[in-house]
C-alpha positions, 0 to 999 in steps of 0.5 A: 731272660734266656740268652741267644739259643743254639741254631736248632730248626724249630720249624720242623713240623715234627718238632712237637713229637717226642718220638722225633725228639728221641730219634733226633737226639744228639749223641755224637761230637759231630752232631753236637758241633752243628748246634753249639760252639765247641773248642778243640780242647772241648773236643778232646774232653768230649772224647775222654769223658765219652769213654766212661759216661753216656751222652745224649741230649734232645734237640729241644733241651739243646735249643735252650743253650746259649751257644756262645756261653761256655758257662750257660746253666743248661749247657753245664747240665748237658755237655761233658766236662773234664771235671767228670774225670777228676780224681775224687776222694770223698767216697774213700774218705766216707769209707774210712769214717764208717770202716765199711765197704763204701766202695760204690760209684754212689754209696746210696745204691747199696741201701734198700737193695732187694732180691728183685733188681728193679725194686729198692725198699729203703723205707718201710711203707714205700718202694722205688720201682725202676722200670728203665735206665734210659733218659731223654738226656743224661744229666752230667750231675746224675747220681746214677750216671755210671749206670744210666744208658748203659746196656739199655734196659726198658722193662718188659712185662716179665720184669714189671711182673716181678716188681709187682709180685714183690709189692703184692707180697708186702701189704705194708707198702702203700706208696710206689715211686716209678723211677728210672732212668726216666719212666716216661721213656717208655710208651703209654702201653707199658706205663699203663700196664704197670699202673693198672697192675699196681692199682689192682693191689688194694694196699697201694694207695699212692703211685708217684712218677719221677720224670724229668721229661717236662724239663728236657722233652716236654713233648712227651706229655701228650694229651693221650698220655694224660687221658690214660693216666687219669684212669689210675688216680691218685697219681703224683708227679715230681719233676726236676727243674734246676734253673729258671731258663728251663721254665719255658712255654713248652714246659709250662704247657706240659705242666698245664696238661698234667694239672688238667688231668688232675695230676699234682706236680712237685719239683725236686731241684738239685743244688748245683755249683755254678748253676743254681747256687745263688739266692737270686737264681733259686728265688727266680726259679721257685717264683717261676715254678709257682707261676706254672703251678708247680710246688717246690718240694725238695732242694737236694744237696748233690749226691756223693757220686764219682764223676759229679763231685764238681757240682757239690757245694758246701752245706752252708751254701744250701742253708744260706739259700733257704735262710734267704728264702724263708720270710722273704717269699711265699712260704710254700715257695721254699723247698725242703733242703735235704741231704741223702745218706744211706740212712735216708733223706735228712732235712737240713734247716737253719736253726730257729730255736736258739735257746731255752730255759725253765719253762720257755724257749727262745726263737728267732725269725728271718730278721733275727728278731727274738721271742721267748715262748712258754714251754710246758714242763713235763 
């Protein structure tokens, strides 16, 4: 059950306008203090962290926070924490493992870079198309937190055209993911311009959009947006619910509008220490998602990124969660647990193949009951 929330005036007649949500976003300490309890120590933290990382949260997302709970799961995702400035060593350690120039704030950024600044081409048949670096809120665990919101970039037609030209010249690209930032920070006209140009390329079969607005600003999913997007199917959307408290009536309405427009919706959670790193929380989340007709797709092991290492759990924590979901709930409620490396996404699974011999393999199930199954001798 959602705890007592911050004192945000939801009676405002403009509350359901996404543009109002953006223009009234909280970006300063003084504005934040009007909504949640901030200790003097937290004020100093806010100032120090703010010198390095951008802060913004929508009135809607802020309203989900229990203002009395310093460990509220929404608060931990949205409000600066002194741990963001902790000295870290794992990126430097990674560099020593590989004896290579792993010196980025996030080692994943280098892989797939192209001569076109808005295109990342890591896999042969698909590209990531960055069309903005702006977001409705700046998540404290974001893998792009150093760049997000800095020197605001909202793609103009010239930049979109450069990305389209790159894709047009490579007929092997069949799948394009519009990303950011959050692409739905752009107006409908700009989004439609990108979609229409992509749909004129015969080799582009699927267009995906990665957006957290159904979670952080569900007002963005307007009937007008849904009517527009219907013209460019097949369109798929993946969003980013991390905690059951985020699956609100407003979020479910946004999802319902997308589904009615024929847009399948998947969810990509990030495994976050102190937020969703328990079986109980993750099970409640995936059940709520299924009830909202959202398919749990990925559970990401948190990226190795400076300023967010305090959110990382052990790999065993993620494997334990998957182990405790598999067989104990609906099969398609279980997301694929993955870790991102410069080589791409690598799936992580509990080991169900536990032995083999001449002409057989030994399997075990979620209850650790075993079974020998015949195997061909090639």
